[in-house]
C-alpha positions, -999 to +999 in steps of 0.1 A: +790+020+254+754+023+252+733-006+265+697-009+259+677-036+276+645-030+258+649-041+222+618-024+213+632+009+221+663+002+200+642-010+172+623+023+170+656+043+169+668+020+140+635+027+121+640+065+125+676+061+113+665+041+082+639+067+073+665+095+075+693+079+054+692+071+017+703+038+001+741+033-003+767+008+000+790+015+030+828+015+028+848-001+056+880+013+070+901-007+046+883+009+016+864-024+007+827-022-001+804-039+025+771-048+009+740-060+027+739-096+037+704-098+024+693-096-012+657-085-005+643-057-030+621-045-003+649-032+017+669-022-012+660+015-007+672+017+029+708+021+042+719-002+069+728-038+068+714-066+089+731-098+097+718-128+117+747-148+131+750-182+144+780-188+166+805-215+176+788-220+211+753-225+194+742-190+206+730-164+180+725-126+176+716-101+153+736-072+141+724-039+123+750-017+108+740+019+104+765+044+091+797+041+113+779+023+142+766-014+149+737-024+169+740-059+185+709-075+197+722-101+222+704-121+248+717-100+275+706-068+259+712-044+230+747-028+224+757+003+203+794+000+192+813+028+172+834+017+141+871+017+146+900+014+121+909-022+110+932-037+086+904-058+071+866-061+072+845-037+094+853-035+131+833-020+158+846-017+193+842+001+227+863-012+256+867-049+254+837-056+234+844-061+199+822-070+168+843-076+136+827-087+105+844-100+075+820-110+047+796-136+060+819-144+091+822-123+122+841-123+155+824-114+187+842-107+219+824-097+252+839-086+285+848-117+305+837-142+279+858-162+253+856-149+218+832-164+193+834-171+156+800-166+139+785-171+104+756-150+090+725-170+081+713-151+051+678-164+051+672-154+088+689-121+082+663-110+056+634-114+081+654-098+109+660-069+085+623-064+077+616-066+116+641-039+125+630-017+096+594-016+112+577-043+092+548-060+113+541-087+089+560-102+059+552-128+034+566-144+003+555-165-026+568-180-058+559-183-096+564-154-100+585-145-070+568-118-047+575-102-014+550-084+008+554-062+040+527-046+061+539-019+085+521+005+107+551+028+102+553+028+062+522+011+049+522-018+025+549-027+000+545-053-025+573-063-047+564-087-076+578-103-108+610-114-090+618-078-078+610-060-112+578-044-098+574-024-066+541-009-054+534+010-021+499+015-005+486+032+026+478+004+053+440+004+059+424-009+091+420-045+084+389-065+088+389-098+109+368-129+113+374-150+142+353-179+128+374-183+097+406-170+114+412-145+085+424-109+085+418-089+052+432-057+039+416-039+011+433-008-005+440+012-037+467+035-049+476+051-081+452+029-101+461-003-084+436-024-064+451-047-037+435-073-015+453-093+011+440-122+031+459-136+059+445-171+071+458-186+104+467-220+088+502-233+086+518-230+053+551-244+036+571-224+010+567-241-023+605-237-031+624-237+003+600-258+023+603-234+051+572-235+073+551-206+084+520-201+106+500-179+082+488-186+047+486-154+026+465-147-005+471-116-026+449-102-054+465-074-072+443-059-101+425-092-103+457-112-104+460-138-076+493-146-057+496-171-030+523-176-004+532-177+032+542-152+060+545-145+096+541-117+121+574-100+131+562-084+164 
């Protein structure tokens, strides 16, 4: 069993794998289709499924399934487990360490510890998925719904109109103003002009009420969008 104590190294491996694989649903050993635990249009073009589990002992962990292997990001380190046959769900095991997912539920068994029952938190899984794919910053907004990711690896991705429109841009070097606590990105691609302003003020999502540390203003081709976001690394 491969054990990685540096999560950043394991994340780099996952980003590489995501870039190499095309989007697809994966099939578990019982023939059922395992779909992503997230419904994020930004990540829809990558293979791999991310889950953010909350367990019966009040612990939590993140799991990332890539092909026939699962990465487990635990407090004690990062594990990589191969998939094994199972009567139901998707089971990954090496030795006495077992991760067995069935829909939104999962069982986790670690050597020398009692087994845990865990449930996926879909909201948290979306943000963990973006982080593992290499996003450095993520933001969301409403009316109409939009999602933004900024990454040193793959640039800027902006999904608008509730997922109907997807635009990509190269990520320019931002400009920062310490007095106003703002960071600004200005870029253009394929006839579209984009300005992103990140302001270091707390923000609450207008629909979910979730709190963020950054207020985000997006102007796309003269149309203003407002929302909230957070740094992922």
